[in-house]
DSSP file (Angstrom, degrees, kcal/mol; ACC not computed):
  #  RESIDUE AA STRUCTURE BP1 BP2  ACC     N-H-->O    O-->H-N    N-H-->O    O-->H-N    TCO  KAPPA ALPHA  PHI   PSI    X-CA   Y-CA   Z-CA
    1    1 A M              0   0    0      0, 0.0     2,-0.3     0, 0.0    19,-0.2   0.000 360.0 360.0 360.0 125.5  -15.6  -10.3  -14.8
    2    2 A A  E     -a   20   0A   0     17,-1.7    19,-2.7     2,-0.0     2,-0.5  -0.612 360.0-147.6 -80.2 141.7  -17.6   -9.9  -11.6
    3    3 A V  E     -a   21   0A   0     -2,-0.3     2,-0.5    17,-0.2    19,-0.2  -0.960  15.4-173.1-110.6 121.5  -18.8   -6.4  -10.7
    4    4 A I  E     -a   22   0A   0     17,-3.0    19,-2.8    -2,-0.5     2,-0.4  -0.968   2.6-169.8-119.2 120.4  -19.0   -5.8   -6.9
    5    5 A N  E     -a   23   0A   0     -2,-0.5    19,-0.2    17,-0.2    17,-0.0  -0.913   5.6-156.1-114.9 136.8  -20.5   -2.5   -5.7
    6    6 A G        -     0   0    0     17,-3.2     2,-0.2    -2,-0.4    19,-0.1  -0.006  19.7-116.0 -86.0-161.1  -20.5   -1.2   -2.2
    7    7 A T        -     0   0    0      2,-0.4    19,-0.2    17,-0.4     4,-0.1  -0.602  35.3 -88.3-126.1-173.3  -22.9    1.3   -0.6
    8    8 A A  S    S+     0   0    0     -2,-0.2    19,-0.1    17,-0.2     2,-0.1   0.610 108.3  67.9 -75.0 -12.1  -22.7    4.8    0.8
    9    9 A G  S    S-     0   0    0     18,-0.1     2,-0.5     1,-0.1    -2,-0.4  -0.223 106.9 -65.5 -95.5-172.3  -21.9    3.2    4.2
   10   10 A A        -     0   0    0     17,-0.2     2,-0.3    -4,-0.1    19,-0.2  -0.668  61.8-174.7 -78.4 123.7  -18.9    1.3    5.5
   11   11 A D        -     0   0    0     -2,-0.5    19,-2.6    15,-0.2     2,-0.6  -0.858  29.9-144.5-121.9 153.8  -18.6   -2.0    3.6
   12   12 A A  E     -e   30   0B   0     -2,-0.3     2,-0.4    17,-0.2    19,-0.2  -0.977  30.5-174.0-111.8 112.4  -16.6   -5.2    3.8
   13   13 A L  E     -e   31   0B   0     17,-2.7    19,-3.1    -2,-0.6     2,-0.5  -0.904   9.6-165.5-114.9 135.8  -16.1   -6.3    0.1
   14   14 A I  E     -e   32   0B   0     -2,-0.4    19,-0.2    17,-0.2    17,-0.0  -0.981  14.5-136.8-124.5 127.0  -14.5   -9.6   -1.0
   15   15 A G        -     0   0    0     17,-2.3    20,-0.1    -2,-0.5     2,-0.1  -0.209  21.2-114.5 -72.7 168.8  -13.4  -10.3   -4.5
   16   16 A T        -     0   0    0      2,-0.2    18,-0.3    18,-0.1    -1,-0.1  -0.343  34.3 -96.6 -92.7 179.8  -13.9  -13.5   -6.4
   17   17 A A  S    S+     0   0    0     -2,-0.1     2,-0.1    17,-0.1     3,-0.1   0.650 107.7  56.8 -72.6 -14.7  -11.2  -16.0   -7.6
   18   18 A G  S    S-     0   0    0      1,-0.2     2,-0.2    18,-0.1    -2,-0.2  -0.205 109.9 -54.3-100.6-165.6  -11.4  -14.3  -11.0
   19   19 A D        -     0   0    0     17,-0.1   -17,-1.7    -2,-0.1     2,-0.3  -0.541  62.0-171.9 -73.1 137.0  -11.0  -10.8  -12.3
   20   20 A D  E     -a    2   0A   0     17,-0.3    19,-2.9    -2,-0.2     2,-0.5  -0.922  29.4-146.5-131.0 154.1  -13.2   -8.3  -10.6
   21   21 A E  E     -ab   3  39A   0    -19,-2.7   -17,-3.0    -2,-0.3     2,-0.6  -0.982  27.5-171.1-113.9 114.0  -14.3   -4.7  -10.8
   22   22 A I  E     -ab   4  40A   0     17,-3.0    19,-2.9    -2,-0.5     2,-0.6  -0.931  10.8-176.0-114.6 118.9  -14.8   -3.5   -7.2
   23   23 A N  E     -ab   5  41A   0    -19,-2.8   -17,-3.2    -2,-0.6    19,-0.2  -0.930   3.8-175.8-114.3 105.6  -16.4   -0.1   -6.6
   24   24 A A        -     0   0    0     17,-2.8   -17,-0.4    -2,-0.6    18,-0.2   0.789  18.5-174.7 -74.1 -27.0  -16.5    0.7   -2.9
   25   25 A L        -     0   0    0     16,-0.5    -1,-0.2   -19,-0.1   -17,-0.2  -0.413  47.6  -5.0  64.8-138.6  -18.4    3.9   -3.3
   26   26 A G  S    S+     0   0    0    -19,-0.2   -19,-0.3    17,-0.2   -15,-0.2  -0.181  99.5  47.5 -81.9 175.0  -18.9    6.0   -0.1
   27   27 A G  S    S-     0   0    0    -17,-0.1     2,-0.9   -19,-0.1   -17,-0.2  -0.015  97.1 -61.4  86.9 168.5  -17.9    5.1    3.5
   28   28 A N        -     0   0    0     17,-0.2     2,-0.2    19,-0.1    19,-0.2  -0.819  69.2-172.9 -92.1 102.6  -14.8    3.7    5.1
   29   29 A D        -     0   0    0     -2,-0.9    19,-2.7   -19,-0.2     2,-0.5  -0.652  26.0-149.3-106.5 152.6  -14.5    0.3    3.3
   30   30 A V  E     -ef  12  48B   0    -19,-2.6   -17,-2.7    -2,-0.2     2,-0.5  -0.989  16.4-167.4-117.5 124.1  -12.3   -2.8    3.6
   31   31 A I  E     -ef  13  49B   0     17,-3.2    19,-2.9    -2,-0.5     2,-0.8  -0.953   9.0-154.7-115.7 119.9  -11.7   -4.6    0.4
   32   32 A K  E     -ef  14  50B   0    -19,-3.1   -17,-2.3    -2,-0.5     2,-0.3  -0.844  15.9-152.0 -94.7 111.0  -10.2   -8.1    0.5
   33   33 A S        +     0   0    0     17,-1.2    20,-0.2    -2,-0.8     2,-0.2  -0.643  18.1 178.4 -84.1 139.0   -8.5   -8.7   -2.8
   34   34 A T        -     0   0    0     -2,-0.3     4,-0.2     1,-0.3   -18,-0.1  -0.514  43.5 -42.6-122.2-168.0   -8.2  -12.3   -3.9
   35   35 A A  S    S+     0   0    0     -2,-0.2    -1,-0.3   -20,-0.1    39,-0.1  -0.124  96.5  63.0 -57.5 158.1   -6.7  -14.0   -7.0
   36   36 A G  S    S-     0   0    0     40,-0.1     2,-1.0   -17,-0.1   -17,-0.1  -0.079  95.4 -74.7 103.7 153.8   -7.5  -12.4  -10.4
   37   37 A A        -     0   0    0     40,-0.1     2,-0.3    -2,-0.1   -17,-0.3  -0.758  60.0-167.3 -85.8 105.1   -6.6   -9.0  -11.8
   38   38 A D        -     0   0    0     -2,-1.0    41,-2.6   -19,-0.2     2,-0.7  -0.746  23.5-147.9-103.1 141.4   -8.9   -6.7  -10.0
   39   39 A K  E     -bc  21  79A   0    -19,-2.9   -17,-3.0    -2,-0.3     2,-0.5  -0.938  27.3-172.1-102.1 113.0   -9.8   -3.0  -10.7
   40   40 A I  E     -bc  22  80A   0     39,-3.0    41,-2.1    -2,-0.7     2,-0.5  -0.934  13.5-177.7-118.3 121.4  -10.5   -1.5   -7.3
   41   41 A D  E     -bc  23  81A   0    -19,-2.9   -17,-2.8    -2,-0.5   -16,-0.5  -0.965  10.3-165.4-118.6 115.4  -11.9    2.0   -6.8
   42   42 A G        -     0   0    0     39,-2.9    40,-0.2    -2,-0.5   -13,-0.2   0.768  22.7-170.8 -71.1 -25.8  -12.2    3.1   -3.2
   43   43 A G        -     0   0    0     38,-0.2    -1,-0.2   -19,-0.1   -17,-0.2  -0.323  49.1  -8.5  66.6-153.9  -14.5    6.0   -3.9
   44   44 A A  S    S+     0   0    0      2,-0.1     2,-0.1   -16,-0.0     0, 0.0  -0.324 109.5  39.1 -74.0 158.7  -15.2    8.5   -1.1
   45   45 A G  S    S-     0   0    0    -19,-0.1     2,-0.7   -17,-0.1   -17,-0.2  -0.357 103.5 -54.4  96.0-178.8  -14.2    7.7    2.5
   46   46 A S        -     0   0    0     -2,-0.1     2,-0.3    37,-0.1    37,-0.1  -0.891  64.6-168.7-102.1 110.7  -11.0    6.1    3.9
   47   47 A D        -     0   0    0     -2,-0.7    38,-2.2    35,-0.3    37,-1.8  -0.788  12.0-157.8-114.4 146.0  -10.6    2.8    2.1
   48   48 A T  E     -fg  30  85B   0    -19,-2.7   -17,-3.2    -2,-0.3     2,-0.5  -0.951   6.5-157.6-122.1 134.4   -8.4   -0.2    2.8
   49   49 A V  E     -fg  31  86B   0     36,-2.5    38,-2.6    -2,-0.4     2,-0.6  -0.972  18.5-155.5-108.4 126.7   -7.2   -3.0    0.5
   50   50 A D  E     +fg  32  87B   0    -19,-2.9   -17,-1.2    -2,-0.5     3,-0.2  -0.898  26.6 166.5-111.1 115.1   -6.2   -6.1    2.5
   51   51 A Y    >   +     0   0    0     36,-2.6     3,-2.1    -2,-0.6    39,-0.2   0.113  42.2 117.9-107.4  18.1   -3.7   -8.6    1.0
   52   52 A S  T 3  S+     0   0    0      1,-0.3    38,-0.3    37,-0.2    -1,-0.1   0.717  73.1  54.7 -62.9 -20.6   -3.1  -10.4    4.3
   53   53 A A  T 3  S+     0   0    0     -3,-0.2    -1,-0.3   -20,-0.2    36,-0.1   0.450  78.9 123.7 -90.9  -0.4   -4.5  -13.7    2.9
   54   54 A S    <   -     0   0    0     -3,-2.1    36,-0.5     1,-0.1    37,-0.1  -0.329  59.5-142.9 -61.4 141.1   -2.1  -13.7   -0.1
   55   55 A T  S    S+     0   0    0     34,-0.1     2,-0.3     2,-0.1    -1,-0.1   0.371  81.8  27.7 -89.9   4.5    0.0  -16.8   -0.4
   56   56 A E  S    S-     0   0    0     16,-0.1    18,-0.4    35,-0.1    35,-0.2  -0.969  99.7 -71.8-153.7 167.7    3.0  -14.9   -1.6
   57   57 A G        -     0   0    0     -2,-0.3     2,-0.3    16,-0.1    36,-0.2  -0.151  46.2-148.9 -61.6 155.6    4.5  -11.4   -1.4
   58   58 A I        -     0   0    0     33,-0.1    36,-2.4    15,-0.1     2,-0.4  -0.830  10.0-151.0-124.0 161.2    2.9   -8.5   -3.2
   59   59 A S  E     +Jk  71  94C   0     12,-2.4    12,-2.2    13,-0.3     2,-0.4  -0.971  19.7 174.9-133.7 119.8    4.1   -5.3   -4.8
   60   60 A I  E     - k   0  95C   0     34,-2.4    36,-2.5    -2,-0.4     2,-0.5  -0.988  12.5-166.5-127.7 133.8    1.7   -2.3   -4.9
   61   61 A D  E     - k   0  96C   0     -2,-0.4    19,-0.2    34,-0.2    36,-0.2  -0.959   6.4-176.4-122.4 111.9    2.6    1.2   -6.1
   62   62 A L        +     0   0    0     34,-2.7    40,-1.2    -2,-0.5     2,-0.3   0.434  51.5 109.5 -86.5   0.7    0.0    3.9   -5.2
   63   63 A R  B >  S-O  101   0D   0     38,-0.2     3,-1.0    33,-0.1     5,-0.4  -0.599  70.9-122.3 -80.6 136.3    1.9    6.6   -7.2
   64   64 A Q  T 3  S+     0   0    0     36,-1.2    36,-0.1    -2,-0.3    -1,-0.1  -0.381  93.5  34.6 -68.7 153.6    0.3    7.9  -10.4
   65   65 A G  T 3  S+     0   0    0     -2,-0.1    -1,-0.2     1,-0.1    -2,-0.0   0.500  93.9  91.0  82.3   3.4    2.2    7.5  -13.6
   66   66 A T  S <  S-     0   0    0     -3,-1.0     3,-0.3    -5,-0.1    -2,-0.1   0.262 107.2-100.1-112.2  10.8    3.9    4.3  -12.6
   67   67 A G        -     0   0    0      1,-0.2     3,-0.1    -4,-0.0    -3,-0.1  -0.036  35.4-135.0  96.6 -32.2    1.3    2.0  -14.1
   68   68 A L        +     0   0    0     -5,-0.4    12,-0.9     1,-0.2     2,-0.5   0.687  56.9 141.4  54.2  21.2   -0.4    1.3  -10.7
   69   69 A V  B     -D   79   0A   0     -3,-0.3    10,-0.2    10,-0.2    -1,-0.2  -0.837  47.7-131.7 -99.2 126.4   -0.6   -2.4  -11.6
   70   70 A G        -     0   0    0      8,-3.2     7,-2.7    -2,-0.5     2,-0.3  -0.308  18.8-156.1 -72.1 157.2    0.1   -4.8   -8.7
   71   71 A R  B     +J   59   0C   0    -12,-2.2   -12,-2.4     5,-0.3     4,-0.2  -0.977  46.8  23.0-134.0 148.0    2.5   -7.7   -8.9
   72   72 A G  S >  S-     0   0    0     -2,-0.3     3,-1.7   -14,-0.2     4,-0.5   0.457 100.5  -0.5  80.6 142.3    2.8  -10.9   -7.1
   73   73 A G  G >  S-     0   0    0      1,-0.3     3,-1.5     2,-0.2    -1,-0.2  -0.047 129.7 -14.2  50.4-142.0    0.3  -13.0   -5.1
   74   74 A D  G 3  S+     0   0    0    -18,-0.4    -1,-0.3     1,-0.3    -2,-0.1   0.563 133.9  64.8 -70.9  -8.1   -3.3  -11.7   -4.9
   75   75 A A  G X   +     0   0    0     -3,-1.7     3,-2.5    -4,-0.2    -5,-0.3   0.562  69.0 129.1 -88.4  -9.3   -2.1   -8.3   -6.1
   76   76 A E  T <  S-     0   0    0     -3,-1.5    -5,-0.3    -4,-0.5   -38,-0.2  -0.251  87.0  -5.0 -55.0 117.1   -1.1   -9.6   -9.6
   77   77 A G  T 3  S+     0   0    0     -7,-2.7    -1,-0.3     1,-0.3    -6,-0.1   0.382  95.5 146.2  82.1  -3.7   -2.7   -7.3  -12.2
   78   78 A D    <   -     0   0    0     -3,-2.5    -8,-3.2   -41,-0.1     2,-0.5  -0.392  33.7-158.9 -68.7 143.1   -4.7   -5.2   -9.6
   79   79 A I  E     -cD  39  69A   0    -41,-2.6   -39,-3.0   -10,-0.2     2,-0.4  -0.993  11.4-162.7-122.4 122.1   -5.2   -1.5  -10.3
   80   80 A L  E     +c   40   0A   0    -12,-0.9     2,-0.3    -2,-0.5   -39,-0.2  -0.881  15.0 168.4-112.3 135.7   -6.0    0.6   -7.3
   81   81 A T  E     +c   41   0A   0    -41,-2.1   -39,-2.9    -2,-0.4   -38,-0.2  -0.990  68.0  14.7-137.2 147.8   -7.5    4.1   -7.2
   82   82 A G  S    S+     0   0    0     -2,-0.3     2,-0.5     1,-0.2   -35,-0.3   0.810  84.7 144.0  64.0  31.0   -8.9    6.1   -4.2
   83   83 A I        +     0   0    0      1,-0.1    -1,-0.2   -43,-0.1   -35,-0.2  -0.903  27.6 178.5-107.9 128.1   -7.2    3.7   -1.7
   84   84 A E        +     0   0    0    -37,-1.8    23,-3.0    -2,-0.5     2,-0.4   0.756  67.9  38.1 -96.9 -30.0   -5.8    5.1    1.5
   85   85 A T  E     -gh  48 107B   0    -38,-2.2   -36,-2.5    21,-0.2     2,-0.4  -0.982  57.3-170.4-129.6 134.6   -4.5    2.0    3.3
   86   86 A V  E     -gh  49 108B   0     21,-2.1    23,-2.9    -2,-0.4     2,-0.6  -0.993   8.7-159.0-121.0 127.9   -2.8   -1.1    1.9
   87   87 A I  E     -gh  50 109B   0    -38,-2.6   -36,-2.6    -2,-0.4    23,-0.2  -0.931  18.2-146.4-105.1 122.5   -2.2   -4.1    4.2
   88   88 A G        -     0   0    0     21,-3.7   -37,-0.1    -2,-0.6    24,-0.1  -0.025  15.9 -97.9 -79.7-175.2    0.5   -6.4    2.9
   89   89 A S        -     0   0    0     22,-0.1    22,-0.5     2,-0.1   -37,-0.2  -0.190  36.8 -98.0 -92.4-174.6    0.9  -10.2    3.1
   90   90 A A  S    S+     0   0    0    -36,-0.5     2,-0.1   -38,-0.3   -33,-0.1   0.312 103.7  68.0 -85.7   7.5    2.9  -12.4    5.5
   91   91 A F  S    S-     0   0    0    -35,-0.2     2,-0.7    22,-0.1    20,-0.3  -0.351 107.5 -53.2-115.0-167.2    5.7  -12.5    3.0
   92   92 A N        -     0   0    0     21,-0.1     2,-0.3    -2,-0.1    23,-0.2  -0.629  65.4-177.9 -76.1 110.8    8.2  -10.1    1.4
   93   93 A D        -     0   0    0     -2,-0.7    23,-2.7    19,-0.2     2,-0.5  -0.757  25.4-150.3-110.9 155.4    6.2   -7.1    0.1
   94   94 A V  E     -kl  59 116C   0    -36,-2.4   -34,-2.4    -2,-0.3     2,-0.5  -0.979  19.0-178.6-123.1 115.3    7.1   -3.9   -1.7
   95   95 A L  E     -kl  60 117C   0     21,-2.6    23,-1.8    -2,-0.5     2,-0.4  -0.968   5.9-172.0-119.1 124.5    4.7   -1.0   -0.9
   96   96 A S  E     +kl  61 118C   0    -36,-2.5   -34,-2.7    -2,-0.5     2,-0.3  -0.919  11.6 162.3-124.6 142.7    5.2    2.3   -2.7
   97   97 A A  E     + l   0 119C   0     21,-2.4    23,-2.0    -2,-0.4    26,-0.1  -0.983   3.5 160.9-151.1 156.4    3.7    5.8   -2.3
   98   98 A G    >   -     0   0    0     -2,-0.3     3,-1.8    21,-0.2    23,-0.1  -0.901  57.1 -68.2-161.0-173.1    4.6    9.3   -3.2
   99   99 A P  T 3  S+     0   0    0      0, 0.0    22,-0.1     0, 0.0    20,-0.0   0.678 125.6  56.1 -66.6 -16.6    3.1   12.8   -3.8
  100  100 A Y  T 3  S+     0   0    0    -36,-0.1   -36,-1.2     2,-0.0   -35,-0.0   0.167  76.0 139.1-100.6  19.0    1.1   11.7   -6.8
  101  101 A T  B <   -O   63   0D   0     -3,-1.8   -38,-0.2   -38,-0.2    -4,-0.1  -0.308  62.8-121.7 -59.0 145.8   -0.7    9.0   -4.9
  102  102 A T  S    S+     0   0    0    -40,-1.2     2,-0.3   -22,-0.1   -20,-0.2   0.404  90.1  38.6 -77.1   4.2   -4.4    8.8   -5.8
  103  103 A A  S    S-     0   0    0    -41,-0.2     3,-0.3   -20,-0.1     2,-0.2  -0.943  76.3-123.2-145.0 165.1   -5.5    9.3   -2.2
  104  104 A T  S    S+     0   0    0     -2,-0.3    -2,-0.0     1,-0.2     0, 0.0  -0.710  86.7  35.9-106.8 163.8   -4.6   11.4    0.8
  105  105 A G  S    S-     0   0    0     -2,-0.2    -1,-0.2     1,-0.2     2,-0.1   0.913  81.5-166.2  64.9  43.4   -3.7   10.2    4.3
  106  106 A V        -     0   0    0     -3,-0.3    20,-2.6   -21,-0.1     2,-0.4  -0.382  11.3-170.4 -72.8 139.1   -2.0    7.1    3.0
  107  107 A R  E     -hi  85 126B   0    -23,-3.0   -21,-2.1    18,-0.2     2,-0.5  -0.998   4.4-164.5-130.2 127.6   -1.1    4.2    5.4
  108  108 A L  E     -hi  86 127B   0     18,-3.0    20,-2.8    -2,-0.4     2,-0.5  -0.966   5.9-170.2-115.8 124.4    1.1    1.3    4.4
  109  109 A E  E     -hi  87 128B   0    -23,-2.9   -21,-3.7    -2,-0.5    20,-0.2  -0.946   3.4-162.8-120.4 113.4    1.0   -1.8    6.7
  110  110 A G        -     0   0    0     18,-2.2    20,-0.3    -2,-0.5     2,-0.1  -0.446   3.8-158.9 -83.7 165.1    3.5   -4.6    6.2
  111  111 A G        -     0   0    0    -22,-0.5    19,-0.3     1,-0.5   -21,-0.2  -0.092  49.0 -35.8-113.7-142.4    3.1   -8.0    7.6
  112  112 A G  S    S+     0   0    0     -2,-0.1    -1,-0.5   -24,-0.1   -19,-0.2  -0.163 100.7  58.2 -69.6 177.4    5.7  -10.7    8.2
  113  113 A G  S    S-     0   0    0    -21,-0.1     2,-1.0    -3,-0.1   -21,-0.1  -0.177 103.4 -55.0  89.0 174.0    8.6  -11.0    5.8
  114  114 A D        -     0   0    0     20,-0.2     2,-0.2    22,-0.1    22,-0.2  -0.785  65.3-166.6 -93.6  96.6   11.2   -8.5    4.8
  115  115 A D        -     0   0    0     -2,-1.0    22,-2.5    18,-0.3     2,-0.4  -0.573  11.8-154.8 -91.5 148.0    9.1   -5.6    3.5
  116  116 A I  E     -lm  94 137C   0    -23,-2.7   -21,-2.6    -2,-0.2     2,-0.6  -0.985   2.6-162.5-121.1 131.1   10.3   -2.6    1.5
  117  117 A Y  E     -lm  95 138C   0     20,-2.7    22,-3.5    -2,-0.4     2,-0.6  -0.961   4.9-160.1-113.5 114.8    8.6    0.8    1.5
  118  118 A N  E     -lm  96 139C   0    -23,-1.8   -21,-2.4    -2,-0.6     2,-0.5  -0.863  12.6-177.1 -96.3 117.7    9.4    3.1   -1.4
  119  119 A I  E     -lm  97 140C   0     20,-3.4    22,-1.5    -2,-0.6    23,-0.3  -0.967   7.5-162.0-121.1 122.4    8.6    6.7   -0.5
  120  120 A G    >   +     0   0    0    -23,-2.0     3,-1.9    -2,-0.5    20,-0.0  -0.726  53.3   3.3-109.4 154.0    9.1    9.4   -3.0
  121  121 A M  T 3  S-     0   0    0     -2,-0.3    -1,-0.2     1,-0.3    22,-0.1   0.776 120.6 -57.7  55.4  41.6    9.4   13.2   -3.2
  122  122 A G  T 3  S+     0   0    0     20,-1.9    -1,-0.3    -3,-0.2    21,-0.1   0.612  88.7 158.3  70.0  10.5    9.2   14.0    0.6
  123  123 A F    <   -     0   0    0     -3,-1.9    -1,-0.2   -26,-0.1    21,-0.1  -0.394  29.6-153.7 -65.4 144.1    5.8   12.2    0.9
  124  124 A T        +     0   0    0     -3,-0.1    -1,-0.1   -26,-0.1     2,-0.1  -0.636  21.0 168.9-126.9  76.0    5.0   11.2    4.5
  125  125 A P        -     0   0    0      0, 0.0     2,-0.5     0, 0.0   -18,-0.2  -0.353  43.6-101.4 -74.7 165.3    2.7    8.2    4.7
  126  126 A T  E     -i  107   0B   0    -20,-2.6   -18,-3.0    -2,-0.1     2,-0.5  -0.785  37.4-158.9 -84.6 129.3    2.1    6.4    7.9
  127  127 A I  E     -i  108   0B   0     -2,-0.5     2,-0.5   -20,-0.2    25,-0.2  -0.955   7.9-171.4-115.0 126.7    4.0    3.1    7.9
  128  128 A I  E     +i  109   0B   0    -20,-2.8   -18,-2.2    -2,-0.5     2,-0.4  -0.972   7.5 175.8-118.5 125.7    3.0    0.3   10.3
  129  129 A E        -     0   0    0     -2,-0.5   -18,-0.1    23,-0.4     2,-0.1  -0.994  30.2-115.9-132.6 138.1    5.2   -2.7   10.7
  130  130 A Q    >   -     0   0    0     -2,-0.4     3,-1.8   -19,-0.3     2,-0.2  -0.409  36.1-103.8 -70.4 143.4    4.7   -5.7   13.0
  131  131 A A  T 3  S+     0   0    0      1,-0.3    -1,-0.1    -2,-0.1    23,-0.0  -0.494 110.1  10.3 -63.2 132.8    7.3   -6.3   15.8
  132  132 A G  T 3  S+     0   0    0     -2,-0.2    -1,-0.3     2,-0.2     3,-0.1   0.682  90.3 136.7  70.4  17.2    9.5   -9.2   14.7
  133  133 A G  S <  S-     0   0    0     -3,-1.8   -18,-0.3     1,-0.2     2,-0.2  -0.020  70.7 -79.5 -89.2  31.5    7.9   -9.0   11.2
  134  134 A G        -     0   0    0    -22,-0.1     2,-0.9   -20,-0.1    -1,-0.2  -0.527  66.0 -48.4 108.2-175.2   11.2   -9.4    9.3
  135  135 A N        -     0   0    0     -2,-0.2     2,-0.2    -3,-0.1    19,-0.1  -0.854  69.5-170.5-100.7  97.1   14.1   -7.1    8.3
  136  136 A D        -     0   0    0     -2,-0.9    20,-2.0    17,-0.3    19,-0.7  -0.580  10.5-162.5-102.4 153.6   12.2   -4.2    6.9
  137  137 A E  E     -mn 116 156C   0    -22,-2.5   -20,-2.7    -2,-0.2     2,-0.5  -0.993  12.9-154.2-138.8 138.1   13.4   -1.1    5.0
  138  138 A V  E     -mn 117 157C   0     18,-2.6    20,-3.0    -2,-0.4     2,-0.5  -0.964  16.0-163.6-107.2 125.3   12.1    2.3    4.1
  139  139 A R  E     -mn 118 158C   0    -22,-3.5   -20,-3.4    -2,-0.5     2,-0.4  -0.948   7.8-173.8-110.2 124.1   13.7    3.8    0.9
  140  140 A V  E     -mn 119 159C   0     18,-2.5    20,-3.0    -2,-0.5    21,-0.5  -0.928  16.2-173.5-119.1 143.2   13.3    7.5    0.4
  141  141 A S  S    S+     0   0    0    -22,-1.5     2,-0.4    -2,-0.4    21,-0.3   0.807  79.0  24.1-103.9 -38.9   14.3    9.5   -2.7
  142  142 A V  S    S-     0   0    0    -23,-0.3   -20,-1.9    19,-0.1    -1,-0.4  -0.999  86.0-127.6-129.1 129.6   13.7   13.1   -1.7
  143  143 A I        -     0   0    0     -2,-0.4     5,-0.1    21,-0.3    24,-0.1  -0.493  18.1-113.1 -83.8 141.2   13.7   14.0    2.0
  144  144 A N    >   -     0   0    0     -2,-0.2     3,-2.9   -21,-0.1    22,-0.1  -0.511  34.8-118.3 -61.2 134.8   11.1   15.9    3.8
  145  145 A P  T 3  S+     0   0    0      0, 0.0    -1,-0.1     0, 0.0     3,-0.1   0.775 115.0  52.2 -53.7 -28.2   12.7   19.2    4.8
  146  146 A S  T 3  S-     0   0    0      1,-0.3     2,-0.1    20,-0.0    -2,-0.1   0.421 122.3-102.8 -87.7   3.0   12.2   18.4    8.5
  147  147 A G    <   -     0   0    0     -3,-2.9     2,-0.5     2,-0.0    -1,-0.3  -0.208  33.6 -82.7  99.1 167.7   13.9   15.0    8.1
  148  148 A T  E     -p  167   0E   0     18,-1.7    20,-2.4    -3,-0.1     2,-0.5  -0.947  34.2-153.8-114.8 130.2   12.7   11.5    7.8
  149  149 A I  E     -p  168   0E   0     -2,-0.5     2,-0.2    18,-0.2    20,-0.2  -0.898  20.5-122.7-106.9 127.4   11.9    9.5   10.9
  150  150 A L        -     0   0    0     18,-2.9     3,-0.1    -2,-0.5     7,-0.1  -0.488  30.1-119.0 -69.8 131.0   12.1    5.7   10.7
  151  151 A A    >   -     0   0    0     -2,-0.2     3,-1.6     1,-0.1    19,-0.2  -0.286  39.6 -84.3 -67.7 154.3    8.8    4.0   11.7
  152  152 A A  T 3  S+     0   0    0      1,-0.2   -23,-0.4   -25,-0.2    -1,-0.1  -0.308 113.8  16.6 -58.8 141.6    8.7    1.6   14.6
  153  153 A N  T 3  S+     0   0    0      1,-0.2     2,-0.5    -3,-0.1   -17,-0.3   0.569  93.5 120.6  69.5  12.4    9.8   -1.9   13.9
  154  154 A V    <   -     0   0    0     -3,-1.6    -1,-0.2     1,-0.1    16,-0.2  -0.938  46.7-164.1-104.3 127.1   11.5   -0.9   10.6
  155  155 A E        +     0   0    0    -19,-0.7     2,-0.4    -2,-0.5   -18,-0.2   0.771  62.0  40.1 -86.3 -27.1   15.2   -1.8   10.7
  156  156 A R  E     -n  137   0C   0    -20,-2.0   -18,-2.6     2,-0.0     2,-0.5  -0.966  49.9-166.2-133.6 141.8   16.7    0.2    7.8
  157  157 A L  E     -n  138   0C   0     -2,-0.4     2,-0.5   -20,-0.2   -18,-0.2  -0.993  18.1-171.8-119.8 120.7   16.3    3.6    6.3
  158  158 A T  E     -n  139   0C   0    -20,-3.0   -18,-2.5    -2,-0.5     2,-0.6  -0.961  14.5-150.2-119.7 127.7   18.0    4.0    2.9
  159  159 A Y  E     +n  140   0C   0     -2,-0.5   -18,-0.2   -20,-0.2   -20,-0.1  -0.860  17.4 174.7 -95.1 119.9   18.3    7.3    1.0
  160  160 A V        +     0   0    0    -20,-3.0   -19,-0.2    -2,-0.6    -1,-0.1   0.275  54.4  79.7-108.9   8.7   18.3    6.7   -2.7
  161  161 A G  S    S-     0   0    0    -21,-0.5     2,-0.3     1,-0.1   -19,-0.1  -0.105  78.6-103.6 -97.8-161.9   18.4   10.4   -3.8
  162  162 A T  S    S+     0   0    0    -21,-0.3     2,-0.1     2,-0.1    -1,-0.1  -0.845  71.5  35.4-122.7 162.2   21.1   13.0   -4.1
  163  163 A G  S    S-     0   0    0     -2,-0.3    -2,-0.1   -21,-0.1   -21,-0.0  -0.419  99.4 -10.5  94.1-170.8   22.0   15.9   -1.9
  164  164 A A        -     0   0    0     -2,-0.1     2,-0.4   -21,-0.0   -21,-0.3  -0.266  61.7-163.9 -67.2 150.1   21.9   16.4    1.9
  165  165 A F        -     0   0    0    -23,-0.1     2,-0.4     2,-0.0    -2,-0.1  -0.999  14.1-176.1-140.7 133.0   20.1   13.8    4.0
  166  166 A T        +     0   0    0     -2,-0.4   -18,-1.7   -22,-0.1     2,-0.3  -0.989  14.4 171.7-128.0 123.1   18.9   13.8    7.5
  167  167 A G  E     -p  148   0E   0     -2,-0.4     2,-0.4   -20,-0.2   -18,-0.2  -0.956  15.7-155.3-130.9 151.0   17.4   10.6    9.0
  168  168 A Y  E     -p  149   0E   0    -20,-2.4   -18,-2.9    -2,-0.3    -2,-0.0  -0.978  14.9-130.5-127.6 137.3   16.3    9.7   12.5
  169  169 A G              0   0    0     -2,-0.4   -17,-0.1   -20,-0.2   -14,-0.1  -0.170 360.0 360.0 -74.3 175.5   16.0    6.2   14.1
  170  170 A N              0   0    0    -16,-0.2    -1,-0.1   -19,-0.2   -18,-0.1   0.422 360.0 360.0-102.2 360.0   12.9    5.0   15.9
């Protein structure tokens, strides 16, 4: 297992083809995850894990208590902590976040493909989706009291909880 350490500044870190332990440390870092089951710790700062080079769709769950283990493509076996932004692949991705996410100010960016964003417990991450990037869906389980607003370029909002629901298009 390769150990890759960042610095206190902003770093661009790239994993190896095998299993890696990547410690970004301080700064606003960008980590390009590659094949292998990687343990990625963003540390301090606003950190991004980029799966845009993955050759298949990924599934990442930033919520604590769900295993936090990535599935599919370059995310297979990855464990993320202290990550604020996840950039998906050009394929069908599943990106999940909720109130027990290990970081604040979470941003989920889908790529091409039909992406699904699972958002739990009234959590309000920033969702970025490319125009013409597939038939994308946001699934929410508990609604934010002020309602849920569908992000630009996301085609569907699905409520998977119980009780009253208010949703707004984009």
